[in-house]
C-alpha positions as CSV (number, residue, x, y, z in Angstrom):
1,M,-48.7,36.0,99.7
2,K,-48.5,32.2,99.6
3,F,-51.3,30.3,97.9
4,S,-51.7,26.6,98.9
5,F,-54.5,24.2,98.4
6,W,-55.4,20.7,99.6
7,V,-57.0,18.1,97.5
8,Y,-58.2,14.5,98.4
9,S,-56.7,11.7,96.4
10,S,-57.7,8.1,96.1
11,N,-54.2,7.2,94.8
12,L,-51.3,9.4,96.0
13,Q,-48.8,8.1,93.5
14,Q,-51.2,8.5,90.5
15,S,-52.0,12.1,91.6
16,F,-48.4,12.9,92.2
17,D,-47.4,11.6,88.8
18,Y,-50.2,13.6,87.2
19,Y,-49.2,16.9,88.9
20,R,-45.5,16.2,88.2
21,K,-46.3,16.0,84.5
22,A,-48.8,18.9,84.4
23,F,-46.5,21.4,86.2
24,N,-43.0,20.2,85.4
25,L,-42.2,19.0,88.9
26,E,-39.3,16.8,87.9
27,N,-37.2,17.3,91.1
28,Q,-40.0,16.9,93.6
29,I,-40.4,13.9,95.8
30,I,-43.3,12.6,97.9
31,T,-42.6,13.5,101.5
32,N,-44.9,11.0,103.1
33,Q,-46.1,8.3,100.6
34,T,-48.7,6.8,103.0
35,K,-50.8,9.8,103.9
36,T,-49.9,13.2,102.3
37,F,-47.4,14.9,100.0
38,F,-46.5,18.5,99.7
39,V,-45.2,20.1,96.5
40,R,-43.8,23.6,96.4
41,M,-44.7,24.7,92.9
42,D,-42.9,28.1,93.2
43,D,-42.3,30.8,95.8
44,T,-46.0,31.5,96.2
45,V,-47.8,28.2,95.5
46,E,-47.8,24.9,97.4
47,L,-49.9,21.9,96.5
48,K,-50.9,19.5,99.3
49,I,-52.5,16.2,98.5
50,S,-53.8,13.8,101.1
51,N,-55.7,10.5,101.3
52,L,-56.5,11.0,105.0
53,Q,-60.2,11.8,104.4
54,Q,-62.6,12.6,101.6
55,P,-63.8,16.2,101.5
56,L,-67.4,17.0,102.3
57,N,-68.0,18.5,98.9
58,Q,-66.3,18.6,95.5
59,L,-63.3,21.0,95.7
60,N,-62.8,23.5,92.9
61,I,-59.7,25.8,93.0
62,E,-59.5,29.1,91.3
63,V,-56.2,30.7,90.4
64,N,-56.7,34.4,89.4
65,E,-54.4,36.5,87.3
66,A,-52.9,33.4,85.8
67,P,-50.8,33.5,82.6
68,I,-53.2,31.6,80.5
69,D,-51.1,31.4,77.4
70,K,-48.1,30.1,79.3
71,I,-50.1,27.5,81.2
72,Y,-51.8,26.3,78.0
73,E,-48.4,25.9,76.3
74,I,-47.1,23.9,79.3
75,F,-50.1,21.6,79.2
76,K,-49.7,21.1,75.4
77,T,-45.9,20.5,75.7
78,N,-46.5,18.0,78.4
79,Q,-49.1,16.2,76.3
80,L,-52.0,16.4,78.7
81,N,-55.3,15.3,77.3
82,Q,-57.3,18.2,75.9
83,T,-61.1,18.2,75.6
84,E,-63.5,20.5,73.8
85,E,-65.9,20.3,76.8
86,S,-66.5,23.9,78.1
87,D,-68.2,22.8,81.3
88,P,-65.6,21.8,83.9
89,M,-68.0,19.6,85.7
90,Q,-68.7,17.6,82.5
91,M,-65.0,17.2,81.6
92,A,-63.4,13.8,81.8
93,C,-60.9,13.3,84.7
94,G,-57.3,13.9,83.7
95,T,-58.1,16.5,81.0
96,F,-57.9,20.2,80.4
97,S,-60.0,22.6,78.4
98,G,-59.6,26.0,76.9
99,P,-58.5,28.6,76.8
100,W,-62.0,30.1,76.8
101,E,-62.8,33.7,76.1
102,Y,-64.9,35.6,78.6
103,P,-65.7,39.3,79.1
104,G,-62.5,40.7,80.6
105,G,-60.2,37.8,79.9
106,Q,-59.7,34.1,79.4
107,A,-60.1,30.9,81.5
108,L,-58.5,27.5,81.3
109,F,-59.8,24.4,83.1
110,L,-57.9,21.4,84.5
111,K,-59.5,18.4,85.9
112,D,-57.2,16.0,87.8
113,P,-57.6,12.2,88.0
114,D,-59.7,12.5,91.2
115,G,-62.2,15.0,89.6
116,H,-60.8,18.2,91.3
117,V,-61.2,21.2,89.0
118,I,-58.6,24.0,88.9
119,I,-59.8,27.1,87.1
120,F,-57.1,29.4,85.8
121,T,-58.3,32.9,85.0
122,E,-56.4,36.0,83.7
123,W,-58.7,38.8,84.9
């Protein structure tokens, strides 16, 4: 199964630089700098970011069965800004929060520079 998601960006280069840092995408390039870029993150995940149109509503993305400890270590190693805010909607853009303990597992929140929230859960 392949998991891909689209997000709207007000600034493609800023978003690309942010995701490159967040997910160690050193060898990736922007395929179309004026409208959209595609980033294959691994064999099952592809990130698509576009400035063609704004979404009708705020987009939140959930990634289930995620390796929370591994993702947390990547964010810390890459020096992403961490916040103690536990409500993803109240988090500052460009930050991450967690891991947070919930019945059945943990969750980690990432809010990109455009306000998109990615929720990583391990249950």
